[in-house]
C-alpha positions in Angstrom: 0.0 0.0 0.0 1.4 3.4 -0.9 2.0 6.0 1.8 1.7 9.0 -0.6 -0.6 9.6 -3.5 0.0 12.4 -6.0 -3.0 13.1 -8.1 -2.8 15.1 -11.3 -6.0 16.0 -13.2 -5.1 16.1 -16.9 -6.9 17.4 -20.0 -4.9 17.4 -23.2 -1.6 17.7 -21.2 0.4 15.0 -23.0 3.3 17.3 -23.8 3.6 18.6 -20.3 3.3 15.2 -18.7 6.3 13.9 -20.7 8.4 16.5 -18.9 6.7 16.5 -15.5 6.4 12.8 -14.8 10.2 11.9 -14.9 10.9 14.8 -12.6 8.1 13.9 -10.3 9.1 10.2 -10.0 12.7 11.2 -9.3 11.5 13.3 -6.4 9.1 10.7 -5.1 11.8 7.9 -5.2 13.8 10.0 -2.7 11.2 11.5 -0.4 8.7 8.6 -0.2 9.4 5.3 -2.1 6.0 4.0 -1.1 4.1 6.2 -3.6 1.6 6.2 -6.4 0.8 8.8 -9.1 -2.7 9.1 -10.4 -3.2 10.8 -13.8 -6.9 11.5 -14.2 -7.7 12.0 -17.8 -11.0 13.0 -19.6 -13.9 10.6 -20.0 -12.6 9.5 -23.4 -8.9 10.0 -24.3 -8.2 13.1 -26.4 -4.4 12.7 -26.8 -1.6 10.2 -26.0 -1.7 10.7 -22.2 -2.5 7.1 -21.6 0.6 5.9 -23.5 2.8 8.4 -21.8 1.7 7.0 -18.4 2.2 3.4 -19.5 5.9 4.1 -19.9 6.5 4.7 -16.2 5.4 1.4 -14.7 2.5 0.3 -12.5 2.9 3.0 -9.9 1.7 5.6 -12.4 -1.9 4.8 -12.7 -3.9 6.2 -15.7 -7.6 6.8 -14.9 -10.5 8.2 -16.8 -12.5 10.6 -14.7 -15.8 9.2 -13.5 -19.1 11.1 -13.9 -21.1 12.3 -16.8 -18.9 15.3 -17.8 -15.3 16.3 -18.3 -15.5 18.7 -15.3 -12.4 19.4 -13.2 -14.5 18.5 -10.2 -15.1 15.1 -11.6 -11.4 14.6 -11.9 -10.9 15.6 -8.3 -13.7 13.3 -7.0 -12.3 10.4 -9.0 -8.8 11.0 -7.6 -10.2 11.1 -4.0 -12.1 7.9 -4.5 -9.2 6.0 -6.1 -6.3 7.3 -3.9 -4.8 4.6 -1.7 -2.1 6.7 0.1 -2.3 8.0 3.7 -1.4 11.4 2.3 -2.8 13.0 -0.8 -1.2 15.8 -2.8 -2.9 17.4 -5.8 -0.9 19.2 -8.4 -1.5 20.7 -11.9 -0.4 19.0 -15.1 0.6 22.2 -17.0 4.0 22.8 -15.4 2.9 25.6 -13.1 3.5 23.4 -10.1 7.2 22.5 -9.6 7.4 18.7 -8.9 10.6 19.3 -6.8 8.5 21.3 -4.3 6.8 18.1 -3.2 9.8 17.4 -1.0 9.0 20.5 1.0 5.3 19.7 1.2 5.9 16.2 2.4 8.6 17.2 4.9 5.9 19.3 6.6 3.3 16.5 6.7 3.5 16.2 10.5 3.4 19.9 11.1 -0.2 20.5 10.1 -3.3 18.8 8.8 -3.1 20.7 5.4 0.1 22.0 3.9 -0.2 24.6 1.1 2.2 25.7 -1.6 1.4 29.4 -1.1 1.9 32.2 -3.5 0.8 34.9 -1.0 3.0 34.4 2.1 6.3 36.1 2.4 8.7 34.7 -0.2 5.8 33.4 -2.4 5.4 34.5 -6.0 3.2 34.0 -9.1 4.3 34.6 -12.7 0.8 35.0 -14.1 -0.4 38.2 -15.8 -1.4 41.2 -13.6 -5.1 40.6 -14.4 -5.0 37.0 -13.4 -3.0 37.8 -10.2 -5.5 40.5 -9.3 -8.4 38.1 -9.8 -6.7 35.4 -7.8 -6.0 37.8 -4.9 -9.6 39.0 -4.8 -10.9 35.4 -4.8 -8.5 34.4 -2.0 -9.2 37.4 0.2 -13.0 37.1 -0.2 -13.1 33.3 0.4 -10.7 33.5 3.3 -12.8 36.2 5.1 -16.3 35.0 4.2 -15.6 31.4 5.0 -13.3 32.1 7.9 -10.4 30.2 6.4 -7.2 31.1 8.2 -4.8 31.1 5.2 -3.7 33.4 2.5 -3.7 31.1 -0.5 -7.0 29.2 -0.6 -7.2 28.6 -4.3 -3.9 27.0 -5.2 -4.6 23.3 -5.8 -1.0 22.4 -4.9 -1.7 21.1 -1.3 -1.0 18.1 0.9 -3.9 16.6 2.8 -4.4 13.6 5.1 -6.4 11.3 2.9 -8.9 10.4 5.6 -9.9 14.0 5.9 -10.7 14.5 2.3 -12.4 11.1 1.9 -14.8 11.9 4.7 -16.4 14.9 2.9 -18.9 15.1 0.0 -17.7 17.3 -2.8 -20.3 18.8 -5.2 -18.5 21.6 -7.1 -17.8 21.0 -10.8 -15.2 23.6 -11.6 -12.0 24.9 -10.1 -13.7 26.2 -7.0 -13.8 22.6 -5.7 -10.3 23.5 -4.3 -11.9 26.0 -1.9 -14.8 23.6 -1.2 -12.3 21.0 0.0 -10.6 23.3 2.5 -13.9 24.7 3.8 -15.5 21.3 4.3 -12.6 19.6 6.0 -12.4 22.6 8.3 -16.1 22.3 9.1 -15.5 18.7 10.2 -12.4 19.5 12.2 -12.7 22.9 14.0 -9.1 22.4 15.2 -7.8 22.0 11.7 -4.2 23.2 11.3 -2.9 24.8 8.1 0.7 25.5 7.2 1.7 27.7 4.2 5.1 27.3 2.5 6.3 30.1 0.2 6.0 28.9 -3.4 6.6 30.3 -6.9 3.7 29.6 -9.3 5.0 29.4 -12.9 3.3 29.8 -16.2 2.0 26.7 -18.1 4.6 25.1 -20.4 2.5 23.9 -23.3 -1.1 24.0 -24.4 -3.9 26.3 -23.5 -5.6 27.0 -20.2 -8.9 25.2 -19.6 -10.3 28.1 -17.5 -13.1 30.2 -19.0 -13.0 33.5 -17.1 -16.8 34.1 -17.2 -17.6 30.6 -16.0 -14.8 31.1 -13.4 -16.4 34.2 -11.9 -19.9 32.9 -11.9 -19.1 29.5 -10.4 -16.8 31.0 -7.7 -19.6 33.4 -6.6 -22.2 30.7 -6.6 -20.1 28.3 -4.6 -19.1 31.0 -2.1 -22.8 31.7 -1.5 -23.6 28.0 -1.3 -20.9 27.2 1.2 -21.5 30.3 3.3 -25.3 30.0 3.6 -26.0 26.3 2.7 -26.7 23.7 5.3 
């Protein structure tokens, strides 16, 4: 049984995975030999992601997301259901999350219930455009204040969780705001939840195009904020 699961939602990320996976495996072999990597692709393959994963052996598991759509939320829910490790790290497939940073996340696993690769603590940085940085800052401040989340980077998906915490909640969001939903709901179940933020540099994607639609992004984030704040 693996101790650590690294889950990577992927949607037409073949080119990036060819670069990321060798680096990721090299890191994992050093920090936690009992690992598994889950690559969660779309419902039906759209590129050669499956064959890329096959070249790295059985501990890199290729999965198609479960559900009726190709939502990011479906990929996250599939990863949570299939993860076998005691600890679970989510990271992006586009190169914005440095695989080598996992060594720092994992080294802090005993220091807190959730460890965040944070862009917004001292020493953190993001290389996105000013517009995207501003939008991200607004989302993080609003979610943190309204939902009483005691951290500065709520929305970066690059986090380490204890698997039991995330498996004990029901996730309903379909888009990228599921990242905030996770943190809010595990905090609701554990009022004494501890969070540690490590300064992290968020890079630009390497290949391909972003899957984020800014209009959908804004609408769904507002809807989910209201639902989480005022829902049962």
